[in-house]
C-alpha positions in Angstrom: 38.1 31.1 35.2 39.5 31.4 31.9 37.5 28.4 30.4 34.2 30.0 31.7 35.2 32.9 30.1 35.2 31.4 26.7 32.2 29.0 27.4 30.1 32.5 28.1 31.5 34.1 25.0 30.6 31.2 22.9 27.1 31.2 24.3 26.7 35.0 23.6 28.4 35.3 20.3 28.7 32.1 18.3 25.1 30.7 19.2 23.2 33.6 18.1 24.8 33.5 14.7 24.1 29.7 14.1 20.7 30.6 15.4 20.4 33.4 12.9 21.6 31.2 10.0 19.0 28.7 10.9 16.3 31.3 10.9 17.6 32.6 7.3 17.2 28.9 6.0 13.6 28.8 7.4 12.6 32.2 6.0 13.9 31.0 2.5 11.9 28.0 2.6 8.9 30.2 3.3 9.7 32.2 0.2 7.8 31.8 -3.0 11.0 31.9 -5.2 13.0 29.7 -3.1 10.2 26.7 -3.5 9.6 27.6 -7.1 13.0 27.6 -8.2 13.2 23.9 -7.7 10.6 23.3 -10.3 11.1 23.1 -14.3 8.8 25.9 -14.8 9.4 28.4 -12.0 7.5 31.3 -13.8 4.0 29.6 -13.8 4.6 28.0 -10.4 5.4 31.6 -9.0 2.4 33.2 -10.6 -0.1 30.7 -9.6 1.3 30.2 -6.1 1.3 33.9 -5.3 -2.4 34.0 -5.6 -3.0 31.9 -2.6 -3.6 34.0 0.6 -1.4 31.4 3.0 1.6 30.6 0.5 3.8 32.0 3.2 2.9 29.1 5.4 4.4 26.7 3.1 7.1 24.9 5.3 7.5 21.6 3.9 7.8 20.1 0.4 4.7 17.9 0.9 2.7 20.7 1.2 4.1 22.3 -1.6 3.5 19.4 -3.6 -0.3 19.2 -2.7 -0.5 23.0 -3.6 1.0 22.4 -6.9 -1.7 19.8 -8.0 -4.5 21.6 -6.3 -3.9 24.5 -8.6 -3.5 22.4 -11.6 -6.9 21.2 -10.7 -8.5 24.4 -10.3 -7.4 25.2 -13.8 -8.6 22.5 -15.5 -11.9 22.7 -14.1 -12.0 26.1 -15.6 -10.9 24.4 -19.0 -13.6 22.0 -18.6 -16.3 24.5 -17.7 -15.2 26.7 -20.9 -15.4 23.5 -23.1 -18.8 22.6 -21.8 -20.0 26.1 -22.5 -18.9 26.1 -26.2 -21.7 25.6 -28.9 -21.5 22.1 -30.8 -24.7 22.7 -32.8 -22.8 24.4 -36.0 -19.7 22.3 -35.5 -18.3 19.8 -38.2 -18.0 15.9 -37.8 -14.6 16.3 -37.3 -14.7 19.2 -34.8 -17.4 17.7 -32.8 -15.1 14.5 -32.4 -12.5 16.2 -31.3 -14.6 18.4 -28.8 -15.9 15.2 -27.4 -12.4 13.8 -26.8 -11.4 16.9 -25.2 -14.4 16.7 -22.7 -13.5 13.2 -21.7 -9.9 14.0 -21.3 -10.5 16.7 -19.2 -13.2 14.3 -16.9 -10.3 11.7 -16.7 -7.6 14.4 -15.7 -9.9 15.9 -13.0 -10.5 12.2 -11.7 -6.6 11.4 -11.5 -5.8 14.8 -10.0 -8.4 14.4 -7.3 -7.2 10.9 -6.6 -3.8 12.2 -6.5 -4.8 14.9 -3.8 -6.7 12.2 -1.7 -3.4 10.1 -1.9 -1.2 12.8 -0.4 -3.9 14.0 2.0 -3.6 10.5 3.6 -7.3 9.8 2.4 -6.3 7.0 0.1 -3.7 4.1 0.3 -1.5 4.4 -2.4 2.2 5.1 -2.8 4.4 7.6 -4.4 4.8 5.8 -7.5 0.9 5.9 -7.7 1.0 9.8 -7.7 3.6 9.8 -10.2 1.3 7.3 -12.7 -1.7 9.5 -12.0 -0.1 12.8 -12.6 1.7 11.3 -15.8 -1.7 10.3 -16.8 -3.1 13.8 -16.2 -0.3 15.2 -18.2 -0.7 13.0 -20.9 -4.7 13.8 -21.3 -4.0 17.4 -21.4 -1.3 17.2 -24.3 -3.8 14.7 -26.3 -6.3 17.2 -27.1 -4.3 19.6 -29.1 -2.1 17.0 -30.5 -5.2 15.3 -32.3 -6.4 18.5 -33.5 -3.1 19.1 -34.9 -2.7 15.3 -36.2 -6.1 15.8 -38.2 -5.4 19.5 -39.4 -8.1 21.1 -37.7 -6.2 24.3 -37.5 -9.0 26.6 -36.1 -10.1 24.2 -33.5 -10.6 26.0 -30.3 -8.2 25.0 -27.3 -8.1 26.6 -23.9 -5.4 29.4 -23.5 -4.9 27.7 -20.0 -3.5 24.7 -21.5 0.1 25.6 -21.7 0.0 26.8 -17.9 -1.6 23.5 -16.9 1.1 21.4 -18.7 3.6 23.4 -16.7 1.9 23.1 -13.6 1.5 19.3 -13.9 5.3 19.2 -15.0 6.2 21.0 -11.6 4.1 18.4 -9.8 6.1 15.6 -11.4 9.3 17.0 -10.8 8.6 17.5 -7.0 6.9 14.3 -6.6 10.2 12.7 -8.5 12.0 14.0 -5.4 9.9 11.9 -3.2 10.7 8.9 -5.1 14.2 9.5 -5.0 14.1 9.7 -1.5 12.3 6.4 -0.9 14.5 4.7 -3.4 17.7 5.9 -1.5 16.3 4.9 1.9 14.8 1.5 0.9 16.9 -0.2 -2.0 19.7 -2.4 -0.9 22.2 -3.5 -3.5 20.2 -7.0 -3.8 17.1 -5.0 -4.5 18.6 -3.1 -7.3 19.3 -6.2 -9.1 15.8 -7.5 -9.0 14.2 -7.7 -12.5 10.8 -6.0 -11.1 10.6 -2.8 -8.9 10.2 -2.7 -5.2 6.6 -1.2 -5.3 5.2 -4.2 -7.4 3.4 -6.6 -5.3 4.8 -10.2 -5.2 1.3 -11.6 -6.3 1.8 -9.2 -9.4 5.5 -10.3 -9.9 4.4 -13.7 -10.0 1.8 -12.9 -12.8 4.6 -11.5 -14.8 6.9 -14.4 -14.4 7.3 -16.9 -17.4 5.1 -20.3 -17.1 3.6 -18.9 -13.9 0.6 -20.5 -12.7 -2.5 -18.1 -13.3 -6.0 -18.7 -11.9 -8.4 -16.6 -13.7 -11.8 -15.1 -12.4 -13.3 -15.0 -15.8 -12.6 -16.9 -18.9 -13.3 -15.7 -22.5 -13.9 -18.1 -25.6 -14.9 -17.6 -29.0 -16.3 -21.3 -28.8 -18.3 -20.7 -26.2 -16.4 -22.8 -23.7 -15.7 -19.8 -21.3 -18.0 -17.4 -19.5 -18.1 -15.0 -22.0 -17.8 -15.1 -25.9 -16.4 -11.6 -26.0 -13.7 -9.7 -24.1 -15.5 -6.4 -23.6 -18.5 -8.3 -22.2 -16.2 -9.8 -19.5 -14.4 -6.8 -18.8 -17.7 -5.0 -18.0 -18.7 -7.9 -15.7 -15.3 -7.3 -13.8 -16.6 -3.7 -13.3 -19.1 -4.9 -11.1 -16.9 -5.9 -8.5 -17.1 -4.2 -5.0 -13.3 -4.7 -4.3 -11.2 -3.4 -7.0 -8.5 -5.8 -6.4 -6.6 -7.7 -9.3 -8.9 -9.4 -11.6 -7.6 -11.8 -14.1 -9.4 -12.3 -17.5 -8.1 -15.4 -19.4 -8.6 -14.9 -23.4 -8.3 -18.1 -25.1 -7.0 -18.4 -28.5 -8.8 -16.8 -31.4 -9.4 -13.9 -33.3 -11.4 -11.1 -31.3 -12.7 -8.1 -33.3 -13.2 -5.8 -30.9 -12.2 -2.2 -29.8 -11.7 -2.7 -26.1 -12.4 0.0 -23.7 -11.4 -0.3 -19.8 -13.6 2.2 -17.8 -11.6 4.6 -15.5 -13.0 3.1 -12.2 -12.6 -0.2 -13.4 -9.0 -0.8 -11.8 -6.2 -3.7 -11.9 -7.6 -5.6 -14.9 -5.4 -8.1 -16.4 -6.0 -9.9 -19.9 -4.0 -12.9 -20.3 -3.9 -14.6 -24.0 -2.5 -18.0 -24.8 0.4 -16.5 -26.7 1.5 -14.4 -29.8 -0.3 -15.0 -32.9 -2.7 -17.3 -30.9 -5.0 -14.7 -29.0 -5.6 -12.0 -31.5 -7.5 -8.7 -30.9 -8.3 -6.9 -34.3 -9.8 -3.4 -34.1 -11.1 -1.6 -37.6 -12.5 1.8 -36.4 -11.3 5.1 -38.2 -11.9 8.5 -38.5 -13.8 7.9 -41.9 -16.5 5.8 -39.9 -17.0 8.5 -37.5 -14.3 7.4 -34.6 -11.5 9.8 -33.7 -8.1 9.1 -32.9 -8.6 8.8 -29.3 -11.4 6.5 -29.7 -9.9 4.1 -32.7 -7.5 1.8 -30.6 -7.9 -0.7 -27.6 -7.3 1.3 -24.7 -7.4 1.4 -21.0 -8.2 4.8 -19.5 -6.9 3.5 -16.1 -3.3 3.6 -17.3 -2.6 0.4 -15.5 1.1 -1.0 -15.8 0.2 -4.7 -15.4 -2.7 -4.3 -17.7 -0.5 -2.8 -20.4 2.2 -5.1 -19.8 0.4 -8.5 -19.7 -1.5 -7.2 -23.0 2.1 -6.9 -24.6 3.4 -10.2 -23.6 0.3 -12.3 -24.2 -1.5 -10.5 -26.9 -1.3 -9.6 -30.7 -2.9 -6.5 -32.0 -4.1 -5.9 -35.3 -5.5 -2.9 -37.1 
């Protein structure tokens, strides 16, 4: 009889308390302060999240992450609209170059954020690392516009008032996505995997490309002497852009000096350039602001921010400006 009494007492007194604690935890999870305090910039987070009618329905970090990116995208679209409406006719050559740079940077940012949202909604096959890369690219793009204005000493250049808020929202998105990265790392990395040279998200095919003395079969060959498919690197890259499936595309650039400022378009993904070695394959650019090019357009650049693209170039190429 005594055991039954204590069992009933536990059911009526202890369990309601535990249940109450669980409800409090769930209630906190729906609270805007609770979510935004997990970000590096809670003030801007609370301001923009509070403008959403259904923000009380945020129950999972995955939804919170999507909302942060969507809100950042909304502000970038406003920035782009403001810049497009700005009159260019009375601008000096320097201001017009900066203005055009900012327009392209906003366009690239919108592309990366839309791709990020598609990824998080399950409409695109990608990884958490991809999301971090695209968010980092968007963050860099937004900061590049005012940085260029400062470097060129264009003091009165008009920069959107939203730029600091967008930068903070993208920083918040990166911080929350990093939580997903850490979680995935803790779940999947064994002690043996941690000792590997390459990160786990890099495919076995791409790892082989980066190994010393690996056998690489090129899709196109560039050679100054005419022995390849093209004489110029840019022509080969433009040809690669025509392919329907954007899988890894390898371009072998034979030894020689190439006076080009290479531009890899935003949607021309997974381009790998392989040279014949340092001091053998040389890319030499000569653009400058004095010749009518802004800093943004002066160097060889890959808008897709491809890790493999940059890594291969650094290993096998020499750049001269």
